[in-house]
N, C-alpha and C positions, 0 to 999 in steps of 0.2 A: 330078550334082548340084555335087560341091564342085568350086570353078574355084579354080586356083592363083592366089594373089596376092589373093583376095577377102578381104574381112573381115566376120566374121559376129558382131558384137557384140551384136546383136539379134535378136528373130524377129518379122517383120511376119505377120500371121494377114490373108489377104484371101479374097476369095469371095462370093458374091451373099448379100443379106439372108436372114436366117434359117439360116445354114449353121451357126450356134452359135460365130462369132467372139467374142462377148464373153464368153461363158460359159467357152469354152477359154482365152481370155485371161486369164481371172482364175484359172483352174487352174494353166496354166502359171507366171504370175506367183508364184502360191504355192508352187509346186513347185521353182522355180529360184531363188526369193529375187530378182527381178527387178521393176522397176516395171510397172506397167501404164498405157498412153496409150490412150486409145480417143477415136479423132480426130472422130467426130460429139459426143462428150461434151466435147472441147476447143472444137470450134469454138462448140456452143451455149453455154458458159461466158463464150467471149470477146465473143460476138455479143450475149449477153444474149437469145436466141431459140432456139425450137426449130428443127429440121431442116428441119420440113414448113413452117413459116411462111416461113423463108429461101426454100424451093423458089417458094411461092405468091407471095412479095411481089417477089422479087428476080430467080429464076427459076433455073434447074440451072444456067447458065454461070456466075454469081456463088458460089453454094455450090461447085461445082468449083475456082475461083479459091482460095478459102479452104482447101480440102484441099490444092491444089496449094503453097502459102505455107507451111501446117503440115509438109507433108512435107520440105520444104526444111530447116525448123529441126530437124527429128528426124535430120539427117545426123550430129549431134555426140551423140547418145543413146547410152548406153552400159547394158547389162544391161537391157533394155527391151523389153517384149513390145507390139506395136502393132498394135491391133485398128483395121482400116480400115472406113470404108464402103465398100457393096458396088461402087461404080463408081468407085473411086478407082484401081485398077487400069488403066483403060481409057486412062488419059492416059499415054503411052509416058513422060513427062517425071517421072512419079511411081515408075513401074518402074525407070526408072534410077537415081532418087536413091534408093530403096530396096535397091537392089543394091549399094550403096556400103557398106552396112553391116549390112546383115539378112539373116538367111535366110528367103525367101519362102514361106510354108507357105499354100497354097490349099485352104479347106475346100469340099468338093464334093458336091452332093445333087442330085437329081432334080427337074423342076420339080414334080411332085405332093407330094414330101416338103416343098418351100420353103412351097408354098400351104396344107398343112396346120399347119405351124408358125407362118404369119403372118397366116392369112384373118379372124383376130378383131383383130389389131392395126392401131390407128387411126392410129399414126404414121407409116407409110411412104407417105410421097408419091406414090413412084412407082405405088402400087397402087389409085389413087384412081381407078378405070377400070370401064366396064361388066363386063369378062371378065378378071378379077384372074389367074386361070391362064393365060390367053392372054399377058397382059402379063408374066407371069414367063418364060413358053416364049420369046417374042421376045426380051425383054432377055436372058435367058442364052444365046440363039443368038447374038446379037451380041457377048456378052462371053465367048464360050468360048474362042477364041483367046487372048486376054488372061490369062485365068485359067492357060491351061497355058503360059504363060511363067514362071509360079514355079517356084521350086526342089524343091518337095514337094506332090505332088497329093494330098489324103485325103478319102478315100469316107467321108460322114458319115449315109448314111441308115440303115445298121444298126450304126452303132457306138456306143458310149455316151462321152460328153464325156471320160470319166475315160481312156478308151482312146484317144482321138484325141491327147489330152494327152502321154500318155507314148509314143506314136509321134512325134509332135513334138520332144519333149525328147531322144528317142533319136536322130533325127537331126541335132539341133544338136550333141549330144555327139561324133557321128561326124564333123561337118565341122570340129570344133574340134579333133578329136585330134592331138596332135603326131605327123608322122611319126616310125616308128621309123629309127635311124640303122643301116645293116649294119654 
């Protein structure tokens, strides 16, 4: 996980929708005394539009461009928890940008767990399909290799958000520990 010369000023939470990035982001920010930036909320605030409206009116590529621009801005962030949208990490430029300054933690869950968590939510534009569980399976399969590029994979199916938070905080402390001189 630790790469010499790499800076870990921040923690970026990546993973599929419904894995708990927002919840864990709030808990981590509180635990570590960091600022929390939820990229979807920032984009909504800046555009004065909901994510689902951006997808519907401008298309996914336009939304992904907004994400990419925001990720580049965050390269100067310090002591920040960055909670990302579920597809942000698919763009190699975003991954490269986050690697410049953040420990990247991917929250991972099975398609069935994700579906149970999001099935009643109407603000998930990628789930407006006849078979939402099938859509989740398909998208997760396409994104898995990108998610595996994270520094840390944390399974959340049977883990409370507080335990996930403690695991990520402990990993962050380990990569930021000063080496002991012989």
